[in-house]
N, C-alpha and C positions, 0 to 999 in steps of 0.2 A: 821505568822500575830503576835504572840506575839512581834518578834523583830521589825517588824514594826510598832506595837501600840507602842515600846519604845523607837523608833526612834523621835519618834510623840512627844510624851509627851517630851521627852528630848530635843528636837528642841523648842519647844512654849515655856518651863521652861526658856527656854537661852535667846528665842528672845523676853522674857516677860522681863526677869532680864535688857537684852541691853538697851532694850526699855527706859524701868523707868530711867536707868540713863539718858542716853543722853536728856529725855526730861524735869527729872528734874534738870537739871543744868539749861536747859533756865527757867525753872519758878523759880530758886532759882536767879538768876541773874534778873531777870523779876522783882521777891519782892522786892529786893533789893534796881533798880535803881526806887523802887516808879511806876513799870507800871503794872498797873490792871490784873489778867489774871482769864479769864472767865471759862476755861476747861482745863482739864487734862483729857486728852483720853489715854487709852490704847488698842490701833485695831483702826482698820478703822470699820465703814457700823453703822448697828442699835445698841444704846445702849443696854446689857442686864443688865448691873448693872447702877445705878446713885444713887449718895450723894451729896451732897451740905455741903463743909467744909468750915471754918474760917469766916473771918468779914466781906469778899465779898461774901460769901455760892458762891463760886468755884465749878462745876460741877467736882465731882471726875466721870472716866468713865470707864469702862469696854465694848469695844464694839467684836462684831458678829463676823471679821477678824482679825485675829491677828497676825498681821505682817508690826507694824508699831505702832506705836502714834502722837501725837504731842499736842500743850500745845495753846490755844486759847487768845489772850490778846485782850483788847480794843482794837479797831484798826477803825478809819472814812475811811480806805478804806473796811471794812469788814461789815459795816451798820452804823445808827446813832447813834450819842454819846451826852451825852445829857452834857449841857454848863459848869456844876460844875466837873465834870471827864475830861475833857478835855487835864488837866494837866496831867491826869495817862493814855492818849491814845499814845501806839507804834511809831502812825507816827509822832507824837508831839514832843518826841525827840532826843535829839542832837547826832551826829552822833556817837558820839561816846558811847552813850548809849547802844542806836541798835546796835553797832557791838560786842560791852560787851556782850550781850542778847545772838548771835547768835552764836560768838565763845564759849557761856559757853556750848552749847550742848556735841562741840566732847572735849574739853578739859577734862568733865567730863569723857568719855568715855577714856581718857589716863589716868586720875587719877585712874579710877576699875583698870584701868589693873596694875598700880602698887601697889594700894592696891591688888589686886589679885594674885600677882607674889610673894608683899612680904610673904602674910599667906603661902601660897603652900613653902618660903624658911623657916618658921620658926616651920612651921610643920615638917618639912620633907619629902620629896620624894624619893623614892627607883630607883633604879638604878644598874646600869650595871658596875664594875669595868670597866676604862678605858685604856683593857689591846688589844694590836690589835690580834687579833683571825687569819686575813688573807691579805694578802698582793696579790694586783691583778697584777697578769703577764705584764710588759709593761705600766703601769700603772705612774702616777705621786709620787703617795707615795714610790713607788720600786724603779724609780729616784731617788728620796730621802734618799732611803736606808734605812726605815725603812725594819723592822724583825717582824717574827710574836713571839710575846710574849714582844713587847718592852711596856711599862707603861706610859703613855701620862700622865707628870710629869706638865708643861705648852708652854703654847700658847702665843709667845711676852711677857713674864712676866706674860700675869694672869694665877690663880692655877685649872686646871684641876681636879674635883670630881669626874664626873663619864662621860661615854663616850660620852651621848649627852649632859653635860653643855657647852662648848665653840661652838657646832653644830651654834647657831646665828651668831657670831663673826665670823667661819669659813666662813658664806654667804657673811658677808660684806666684807672682805679681799678678797675674790674672784670675788665678781663686783668690787672692787679697781682694781683688776690685781695685786694683791701685792708679797712681798715674805713675807711669814712666818716662824718663827723660833719656833722650835718645841723642848721642852725639854723630854728625857726620859731615863727612867731605863729599859734598854737591859735585857735580860733572864738572863746574865751575872750577874746580877747589880749592872754593870757600867751605871753612867751617860752619857748620850750622847745627843749632840745638829744636830737633823734632817732639812736641810733647804728646805722649798716647795715651791717652784717657781710656782706663780699663775698667770705671768702676761701674759699669752697668753690663759687664762681661756675662751673657751665659756660662752656667756650670757645665752644661752638657757642650758645650765647643772647647773645651781643653780637653786637646788630644794630642797625637801625631802632626796633623796638620793645623796647627793652632797660629803658626807665622803665616801660611796660607790662606786657608781658610775661614779662619777666625780672625784675621789681621789685617788681609789682604796683602800683605810682602811676601813676594816671592823674590828666590835670590838670582844668577845667573844660570839659565838652562843654555843650552846648545842648541843649535840647530835641529828640528826633528825633520829626520832626513823621509822619504819618499817609498822605503827598504821598510821588510817587516820584518822587525829585530823580536817579538815578542809573539806567538800562537796562542790562541786557547780553541778548544773545542767549536763549532761553527761554520757558516758557510765557505768562508776562505778552506780551511783545514778541508771541508768537504770538496770542494771544487780543485785541489792538487797542490793548491797554494804552500809555501815552505818557507822557512825562515833564513831570509838574505834575500828573498827575491825581491827585485828592486820595481818598481810598479813605473811603467812609461808612459800608459794610457787609458783612460776610461771612456767607456762606448767611444774610442774613436780620437777622442780631446786629450790634446798631450797635458802629462803632468809632469812641470816642474820642484813642487816642494807637497811636503805632507799635508796641509792646509787644503790645498786644490786637491789631493784625494781625498782626504775625505768630507768636502764639499760634493765631489762626484759618487761618492758614495749615500751618503746621508739624503741627497733628495731621491734618490730610488728605494724605497722600504719596499719588501715584498717584490719586486720588478727585476726580474732576472737581464745582467747587463756584462760586457764583455770586458774583461781585463787583460793588458798586455802587460809580461811584466820582463825584465831581464836575471837573466840564470846561466852562471859560468859562459858569458859571451855572447850568448843563443836567446832568440826572442820570443816567448814562447804565450799561446794565447789560450785565457781561463774564460768560462763562463758560469757566473757566481748570482746567485741570489740574495740578496741582501736579506737581517731580519728585519723585521718593519719595531719600531720598539718607543716608548711615548718620552719625548723632553720637552720640558718646559709646554708641556699643553699640546703637541703636535707630533706626529709620524716621521721620524728618520730613518734611516737605512744603516744597518750595521753590520759587521761582517768578523767582527771579535779578530781584531788585530794589531797591536801596538809600537809604534817606529823605531826605527835606529835612533841613534841620538850621533853629531857629528863628535870628535874629539875636543872634550874640552883643550880651550885655548893656554898654551903655559903661562902666559901672566895673569889664568885667573884658579891656578894651581895656589892651596898652599899646603904646607906642613906643620904642622902646630905639636911643635916640638917644649917642652919647658926644663929650668934648671931643676934638681934633687929637691930644693925646698919648695919652691913654685907649684911641681909635681903633686907633692903631698899635699901641701895647702888644698890645691883644685882640687885632688882624689875625696879629700874631708867632706870638702863643700859639694861636691858632688853628689856623695855618700848619701849625706846627711837631707839636699835639694829631693832627691829619690824617695828616700824613706817617707821624709813630709808628704810630698806629692800621694804617693802609696795611702799613706794613714787620709789623707784632703779625699783622696776618690771614691776610698771604703766608707766615708765617712758620707760624701752626699752622696753615696748612690743609696745608703739606708734610709736619707730626707729626701731622697725619688728627686735628687736634683739632675744626678746624672745618671744613662742609662746604665743598665745591668749588661746591656749588651758588648761594655768594656771588657768585661770579663772575659779572659784567654784560657783553653784548658790546654791540656797536651797535644792535642793535632797543631794548633796556634803555635804552640812553642816549640816543634818538631819543626814544624816549617821554618820559624825563624831564624832555628838553632842553624840548618841546611844553611841557608842565606848566609847569615851572614858568617861559617865557616867558609863558603865560598869565595867570600869577600874577601877575607884576609884576616893572619892571626890578630891584626889590634880589634878587628869588629868582633873577634868572635868575642875573643875577652870580654871587651864592653857588653856582650851578650852576659857572658858568666855574669858577671857586676849586679846588671839590673836584674836577673833570676835570684841570685843571692840576697838583693836586696827584699825581693820582692817575698821568699822564703822567710826572711830573721822578721819582718813588719808581720806578716801572716802568722807564724808561731808564736810572739807576743799576743796577740790576740783575745781576748780573758775569753775562752772557749773550752768547756773540760774535754779532756784529750790531748789538745791542743798543750806545747811549751807554757802560753799564756794561762792556759785553764788551771795548772797545776801551781803557778804564781799565785793565781787567785785562791787559790785552797788553802798554798800556807799562809796566805798575809790575811784569812779568817780565822787559821789556826794561832797565827800569833795572838791576835787580839783578842780570843774565848779562852786561850788560853790550854786548849787539847784539839785534836783531830775531827773532822767533820765525823758522824757516824757512817756506816758504809751502806746502806740506806741512799743516803742525801748521795754521796759520792757515787752509789750507785746507776740512780737516777740521772746525775750529770753526768754520766759516761754518756750514757743510753741519747739525752738532751747531744751533745757534743756530738757523736758520730752521723746523728740526723742531720745537725747541720751542715754540714762534713759532705756528707751523703748528696743533701739536697744542694748546695753547694759546684758541688764537682758535677753531679747532672746538668746545670745549668750551663757551668762552661764550656761543657761538649757538646753542649744543643748551638750554644755559640759557636761553637767552631765546626759545626756539622752545616751550621746555617749558613757563614763563609763562603765555606769549600763550596759547596752547591749552588751559591748565589754567585 
């Protein structure tokens, strides 16, 4: 329950910040271009808090449903406008002014991301030294000649400061199906160049596990201990095991490593076995019946536990901190890379090259919000930057109801010399709402599938 509340609070805070940023963009542009703003609302539904501010006595509102927000401007399509204020009505403005007001919301999302990335680059973010800890057998990395102990120095001439530092860049190169040149320092301290050929890289493998599962390069991993670091509903929890328990015996056989623990459990699918665990200096005995699951065509046992890892050695820790100019340049590059990647993934989903399972809804976003907030301020700020970019890109899609849909209408208006007929606008609104509802339902379905899986 505590974790649930933590995720909810982190999600509401994140959403509130990003909604304020987006809507402030519309508000700021409207004010600068002479359009009267009637209301700035955070959330929808019944107002919980209202205050009138400024020369125009604009309503500043916090509403009951914190899943968005809006800026209400003076507009003849929304109600009657006094003759002396017609020049300040949104609908009376030239196309270029309306377009600037609409596009300002997504642009502020991108600006926020640049500032967020820049802030993190300035204060520094903890990471792992970019040293190869494992090369997957038969992988692209093995074919390129990577070896355990290789330290990544540069990727296509770009300096690598931590294991995750150039991950976004590799995403882009993988989608481009390019050849990537990686300069490394091998275990003997000799400089080498590894040529990573991504020419035939499948688009569906571009994701969070690109480096590891797609390319076959794993960073340094601390030793996995035979101690329960995470516990999920299943055999171990039913038997009474707890996080922090150190397993010392499986069926009376001593266990010294996590691998030995996994082997002892795996070879007993569906059969009751005895486990001895140390807890608080005492040895406790448990009887556990591993679930029988299929893996690589054979049945193995699983009790739904994950290991605790040994501490990361000091020599493998790095803190990536950049001077102001480099921090800004890097933040712009990261924002551009993430924006481009988001567009590419959406485009490839439409082409059915990438699974729609990559779409995430509010439940997954809430989980990431909670996890990142728990890790630290830097990770939460990075999370905000990523979501802000996603909001900016999605809002610019030419779908009626979204900002991009309004921009499409204005472009048509500019070409034909007049606004679209009301019937066409109404039809567009219905199509846009239907598309958004379908997208939200798909994302929510993906969330539920991930949770229950």
